[in-house]
KOLZAGU-43816 format. One record per residue (C-alpha): residue number from 1; residue in three letters; x, y, z. Coordinates in Angstrom, 1 decimal. Example, Ala and Ser with C-alpha at 12.3 -4.5 7.8 and 13.67 -1.06 7.14 Angstrom:
ATOM    k    r       x       y       z
ATOM    1  ALA    12.3    -4.5     7.8
ATOM    2  SER    13.7    -1.1     7.1
% end
This chain:
ATOM    k    r       x       y       z
ATOM    1  MET   112.5   165.5    65.9
ATOM    2  LYS   115.7   164.8    67.3
ATOM    3  VAL   118.8   163.2    65.2
ATOM    4  THR   121.4   162.1    66.9
ATOM    5  LEU   124.9   161.2    65.6
ATOM    6  TRP   125.9   157.7    66.7
ATOM    7  GLY   128.8   156.8    64.4
ATOM    8  VAL   130.1   158.7    61.4
ATOM    9  ARG   132.7   156.8    59.7
ATOM   10  GLY   133.3   155.1    56.9
ATOM   11  SER   134.7   151.9    58.0
ATOM   12  LEU   135.8   150.8    61.1
ATOM   13  ALA   138.1   152.8    62.6
ATOM   14  THR   140.2   152.4    66.0
ATOM   15  PRO   139.1   155.2    68.3
ATOM   16  GLY   142.1   157.4    69.7
ATOM   17  PRO   143.6   160.2    69.4
ATOM   18  GLU   143.0   160.6    66.1
ATOM   19  THR   139.5   160.3    65.7
ATOM   20  ALA   139.1   161.3    69.5
ATOM   21  ARG   136.6   164.2    68.6
ATOM   22  TYR   135.0   163.5    65.5
ATOM   23  GLY   134.6   159.5    66.9
ATOM   24  GLY   135.8   156.3    65.7
ATOM   25  ASN   132.0   154.4    65.2
ATOM   26  THR   130.7   153.6    61.7
ATOM   27  SER   127.5   154.8    60.3
ATOM   28  CYS   124.7   155.1    62.8
ATOM   29  VAL   122.1   157.8    63.6
ATOM   30  GLY   119.2   158.0    65.5
ATOM   31  VAL   115.7   159.7    65.1
ATOM   32  VAL   113.1   160.3    67.7
ATOM   33  GLY   110.0   162.2    67.0
ATOM   34  ARG   107.9   164.2    68.9
ATOM   35  LYS   105.5   161.4    69.8
ATOM   36  GLY   108.4   159.4    70.5
ATOM   37  THR   108.9   156.8    67.8
ATOM   38  VAL   112.5   155.9    67.6
ATOM   39  LEU   113.8   155.4    63.9
ATOM   40  VAL   117.4   153.9    63.7
ATOM   41  LEU   119.3   154.9    60.5
ATOM   42  ASP   122.0   152.3    59.7
ATOM   43  ALA   123.2   149.6    61.9
ATOM   44  GLY   127.0   150.5    62.2
ATOM   45  THR   129.2   150.1    65.6
ATOM   46  GLY   127.4   153.6    66.8
ATOM   47  ILE   124.3   151.2    67.4
ATOM   48  ARG   125.9   149.4    70.8
ATOM   49  ARG   125.4   153.0    72.2
ATOM   50  LEU   122.1   154.1    70.6
ATOM   51  ALA   121.0   151.3    72.2
ATOM   52  ALA   121.7   152.3    75.7
ATOM   53  ALA   119.7   155.6    75.3
ATOM   54  ILE   116.6   154.1    74.3
ATOM   55  ALA   113.5   155.7    76.5
ATOM   56  PRO   112.5   152.8    79.0
ATOM   57  ASN   109.2   153.3    78.1
ATOM   58  VAL   109.6   152.3    73.9
ATOM   59  ARG   108.9   148.8    72.9
ATOM   60  ARG   109.2   149.4    68.6
ATOM   61  VAL   112.1   150.3    67.1
ATOM   62  ASP   112.4   150.6    63.4
ATOM   63  ILE   116.3   150.2    61.5
ATOM   64  LEU   116.2   151.8    57.9
ATOM   65  LEU   119.3   150.1    56.2
ATOM   66  THR   120.5   152.0    53.6
ATOM   67  HIS   122.6   148.8    52.1
ATOM   68  LEU   124.0   146.3    53.5
ATOM   69  HIS   128.2   146.6    53.3
ATOM   70  MET   129.5   145.8    56.3
ATOM   71  ASP   130.5   149.3    58.2
ATOM   72  HIS   126.2   150.0    57.8
ATOM   73  ILE   125.4   146.7    59.8
ATOM   74  GLN   128.2   145.2    61.1
ATOM   75  GLY   126.8   146.0    64.8
ATOM   76  LEU   123.0   145.0    63.8
ATOM   77  GLY   124.0   141.4    66.1
ATOM   78  PHE   124.7   143.8    69.0
ATOM   79  PHE   122.0   145.3    69.0
ATOM   80  ALA   120.1   145.0    72.8
ATOM   81  PRO   116.3   145.4    71.5
ATOM   82  LEU   116.9   142.1    69.4
ATOM   83  TYR   117.5   140.1    72.1
ATOM   84  ARG   114.5   141.0    73.9
ATOM   85  PRO   111.2   139.4    73.6
ATOM   86  ASP   109.1   142.3    74.9
ATOM   87  PHE   110.5   144.5    71.6
ATOM   88  GLU   108.9   145.0    68.0
ATOM   89  VAL   112.4   145.7    65.9
ATOM   90  HIS   111.1   146.6    62.0
ATOM   91  ILE   114.0   146.4    59.9
ATOM   92  TRP   113.8   148.1    55.9
ATOM   93  GLY   116.6   147.6    53.4
ATOM   94  PRO   117.1   146.6    50.4
ATOM   95  GLY   117.0   143.4    48.6
ATOM   96  SER   119.1   142.2    45.5
ATOM   97  ALA   118.2   140.8    42.1
ATOM   98  THR   118.8   137.1    43.5
ATOM   99  LEU   117.8   137.8    47.5
ATOM  100  GLY   115.4   139.2    49.5
ATOM  101  LEU   116.7   141.4    52.7
ATOM  102  ARG   115.9   138.3    55.0
ATOM  103  GLU   118.0   136.3    53.2
ATOM  104  ARG   120.8   138.7    52.6
ATOM  105  LEU   120.9   139.3    56.2
ATOM  106  MET   121.0   135.6    57.3
ATOM  107  ARG   124.1   135.7    55.5
ATOM  108  TYR   126.0   138.2    58.3
ATOM  109  LEU   123.5   136.7    61.3
ATOM  110  SER   124.4   133.1    60.9
ATOM  111  PRO   127.9   130.9    61.6
ATOM  112  PRO   130.8   131.7    60.9
ATOM  113  LEU   130.4   135.2    60.7
ATOM  114  PHE   128.1   135.2    64.1
ATOM  115  PRO   127.0   132.8    66.6
ATOM  116  VAL   123.3   133.8    66.8
ATOM  117  HIS   121.2   132.9    63.6
ATOM  118  LEU   118.5   135.7    62.7
ATOM  119  ALA   115.5   132.6    63.7
ATOM  120  GLU   117.0   132.9    66.9
ATOM  121  LEU   116.1   136.4    68.0
ATOM  122  SER   114.2   136.8    71.1
ATOM  123  SER   112.2   139.7    69.4
ATOM  124  LYS   109.1   140.3    67.4
ATOM  125  LEU   111.2   140.8    63.8
ATOM  126  VAL   109.4   142.5    61.5
ATOM  127  ILE   111.6   142.5    57.9
ATOM  128  HIS   110.7   145.3    55.2
ATOM  129  GLU   111.9   145.4    51.3
ATOM  130  VAL   112.6   148.7    50.4
ATOM  131  PRO   112.4   151.0    47.9
ATOM  132  ALA   109.0   150.7    48.7
ATOM  133  GLY   107.5   154.3    47.6
ATOM  134  VAL   106.1   155.5    51.1
ATOM  135  ALA   105.7   154.3    54.5
ATOM  136  GLU   103.9   155.7    57.7
ATOM  137  ILE   106.2   154.7    60.7
ATOM  138  GLY   104.4   156.3    63.8
ATOM  139  GLU   104.6   160.0    63.1
ATOM  140  PHE   107.0   159.5    60.2
ATOM  141  VAL   106.4   159.6    56.8
ATOM  142  VAL   109.5   158.0    54.7
ATOM  143  THR   110.3   158.1    51.5
ATOM  144  SER   112.6   155.7    50.2
ATOM  145  THR   114.8   155.5    46.8
ATOM  146  LEU   117.7   153.8    44.8
ATOM  147  VAL   120.5   155.8    44.8
ATOM  148  CYS   124.1   156.0    43.2
ATOM  149  HIS   126.4   153.5    45.6
ATOM  150  PRO   127.6   150.2    44.4
ATOM  151  GLY   125.2   147.4    45.4
ATOM  152  PRO   121.4   148.1    46.2
ATOM  153  THR   121.5   151.1    47.9
ATOM  154  VAL   118.9   153.7    48.7
ATOM  155  GLY   118.4   157.0    50.5
ATOM  156  TYR   115.7   158.4    53.0
ATOM  157  ARG   113.8   161.1    53.2
ATOM  158  ILE   112.3   161.5    56.5
ATOM  159  ALA   109.0   163.9    57.0
ATOM  160  GLU   107.3   164.3    60.3
ATOM  161  SER   103.7   165.4    60.4
ATOM  162  ASP   103.8   169.1    61.1
ATOM  163  GLY   107.6   169.2    61.9
ATOM  164  GLY   110.8   168.9    59.6
ATOM  165  VAL   112.4   166.7    56.8
ATOM  166  LEU   115.3   164.9    57.4
ATOM  167  THR   117.3   163.2    54.2
ATOM  168  TYR   119.7   160.7    54.9
ATOM  169  LEU   122.6   160.0    52.1
ATOM  170  PRO   125.3   158.6    54.1
ATOM  171  ASP   127.1   156.3    50.9
ATOM  172  HIS   126.4   158.6    47.9
ATOM  173  GLU   128.0   160.0    44.5
ATOM  174  PRO   125.8   161.9    42.7
ATOM  175  ALA   128.6   163.7    40.2
ATOM  176  LEU   130.0   160.2    39.4
ATOM  177  GLY   133.0   161.0    37.6
ATOM  178  THR   131.6   164.8    36.0
ATOM  179  LEU   134.3   167.3    35.8
ATOM  180  THR   131.8   169.8    36.8
ATOM  181  PHE   128.7   169.1    39.6
ATOM  182  PRO   125.7   169.5    39.0
ATOM  183  GLN   125.2   168.8    35.3
ATOM  184  LEU   121.8   167.5    35.0
ATOM  185  PRO   118.4   168.6    35.9
ATOM  186  ARG   117.7   167.6    39.7
ATOM  187  ALA   115.0   165.0    38.7
ATOM  188  TRP   117.5   163.2    36.9
ATOM  189  THR   120.1   163.4    39.5
ATOM  190  SER   121.0   161.1    42.1
ATOM  191  GLY   119.2   161.6    45.2
ATOM  192  ALA   117.8   165.0    44.3
ATOM  193  GLU   114.3   164.4    44.9
ATOM  194  LEU   114.9   162.9    48.5
ATOM  195  ALA   116.6   166.2    49.7
ATOM  196  SER   115.4   168.8    47.6
ATOM  197  ASP   114.2   171.7    50.3
ATOM  198  ALA   115.1   169.0    53.3
ATOM  199  ASP   115.8   170.7    56.5
ATOM  200  LEU   118.5   168.8    57.2
ATOM  201  LEU   120.7   166.4    54.8
ATOM  202  ILE   123.1   164.3    56.2
ATOM  203  HIS   125.5   163.2    53.3
ATOM  204  ASP   128.4   161.4    52.0
ATOM  205  GLY   131.6   163.6    52.3
ATOM  206  GLN   134.3   161.2    52.2
ATOM  207  TYR   137.2   162.8    50.2
ATOM  208  GLU   139.3   165.7    49.6
ATOM  209  ALA   138.5   167.3    46.4
ATOM  210  SER   142.1   166.1    45.5
ATOM  211  GLU   141.0   162.4    46.4
ATOM  212  TYR   138.0   162.3    44.3
ATOM  213  PRO   139.5   161.8    40.7
ATOM  214  GLY   141.3   158.5    41.9
ATOM  215  HIS   138.2   156.8    43.6
ATOM  216  CYS   135.7   158.1    40.9
ATOM  217  GLY   132.8   155.2    40.6
ATOM  218  TRP   133.7   154.1    44.3
ATOM  219  GLY   130.3   155.8    45.4
ATOM  220  HIS   131.3   158.6    47.4
ATOM  221  SER   131.7   162.0    47.4
ATOM  222  SER   134.2   164.9    47.8
ATOM  223  LEU   133.4   167.8    50.2
ATOM  224  ASP   133.3   170.1    47.1
ATOM  225  GLN   130.9   168.0    45.6
ATOM  226  THR   129.0   167.7    49.1
ATOM  227  LEU   128.4   171.0    49.3
ATOM  228  ALA   126.9   171.5    45.9
ATOM  229  PHE   124.6   169.1    46.1
ATOM  230  GLY   123.4   170.8    49.0
ATOM  231  THR   122.9   174.0    47.3
ATOM  232  PHE   121.5   172.6    44.0
ATOM  233  THR   118.4   170.9    46.3
ATOM  234  GLU   118.4   174.1    48.4
ATOM  235  VAL   118.9   172.2    51.7
ATOM  236  LYS   118.6   174.4    54.8
ATOM  237  HIS   121.3   173.0    56.7
ATOM  238  LEU   124.0   169.9    55.9
ATOM  239  VAL   126.3   167.7    58.1
ATOM  240  PRO   128.9   166.2    56.0
ATOM  241  PHE   129.0   162.0    57.0
ATOM  242  HIS   131.2   159.0    56.2
ATOM  243  HIS   134.1   160.0    57.4
ATOM  244  ASP   137.3   158.4    55.6
ATOM  245  PRO   138.9   156.2    59.0
ATOM  246  GLY   142.1   157.4    57.3
ATOM  247  HIS   141.5   160.9    58.2
ATOM  248  SER   142.7   162.4    61.4
ATOM  249  ASP   140.5   165.2    63.4
ATOM  250  ASP   142.7   167.5    62.1
ATOM  251  ASP   142.1   166.5    58.6
ATOM  252  LEU   138.9   166.5    58.8
ATOM  253  ASP   139.2   170.6    60.5
ATOM  254  ARG   141.5   171.0    57.6
ATOM  255  MET   139.5   169.9    54.6
ATOM  256  THR   135.8   171.2    55.9
ATOM  257  SER   137.6   174.7    56.5
ATOM  258  GLN   139.0   175.1    52.9
ATOM  259  ALA   135.9   173.3    51.3
ATOM  260  LEU   133.4   176.3    53.2
ATOM  261  ASP   136.1   178.7    51.9
ATOM  262  ARG   135.8   177.4    48.1
ATOM  263  SER   131.9   177.1    48.1
ATOM  264  LYS   130.9   179.6    50.7
ATOM  265  PRO   127.5   177.7    50.8
ATOM  266  GLY   124.1   180.0    51.6
ATOM  267  TYR   122.9   177.5    54.4
ATOM  268  ARG   124.1   176.2    57.9
ATOM  269  VAL   126.6   173.4    57.7
ATOM  270  THR   127.7   171.5    61.1
ATOM  271  SER   130.4   168.7    61.0
ATOM  272  GLY   129.5   165.2    61.2
ATOM  273  ILE   130.7   164.2    65.2
ATOM  274  GLU   129.9   161.4    67.2
ATOM  275  GLY   127.4   162.3    69.5
ATOM  276  THR   126.0   165.6    68.1
ATOM  277  THR   122.5   166.1    68.6
ATOM  278  ILE   120.3   168.1    66.2
ATOM  279  GLU   116.8   169.5    66.6
ATOM  280  VAL   114.9   169.3    63.2
% end
């Protein structure tokens, strides 16, 4: 599978000199399988650029939402295939204790927040609630599980038939305030079974180690915790993701270098930079 980072920030950042290299779009990752199946992981502002890169022969796209915080859905209404009658768009995501996924999405895709109602979209739209165990989407087998982040939030494990495994945990706090991490067995640690032995893990790394104590319970990880999680789950390649918009390119370079020096992980680490493509 081919994995492309189209948006890497945790909330809206104004693209400029301070975000020139890492990028200023919010969470969105594109996945293309060997047989051409297209998955979109979250619908942040990066989804507009992703739409322009979809192959002309594609007529189905599956959007896998981890949760409905605005930085993960604010690009959804600007996703061009939703307005094409010849496109089949499947949206997967969590409902809440009181509302299903369709009703939750309608709160955004309706006035006054957006001029177009969900029901007015031209595409063939299919809504799927997760977590839903295991689902087959083209050549992919997708597993979804609730993970530790405020509000209903899921992580995804995407396995390609006769191919690699990608785990996507963009907003995740498996440490949840512990002084040392990990403390629990793998089976009891949020997201660990999804990430276990993955060929590529895209994981929340929003904070510097010194920043985390002031943000316990916010649902995000420090870079040190992210690297420890990668070691704990024995992944082969890790991409720190969901960068704090207050961190400049230079900040992210320094933070990553220092965290790598402290952790010395035994696997490959690639900085989460917009436009990066990784073959899995």
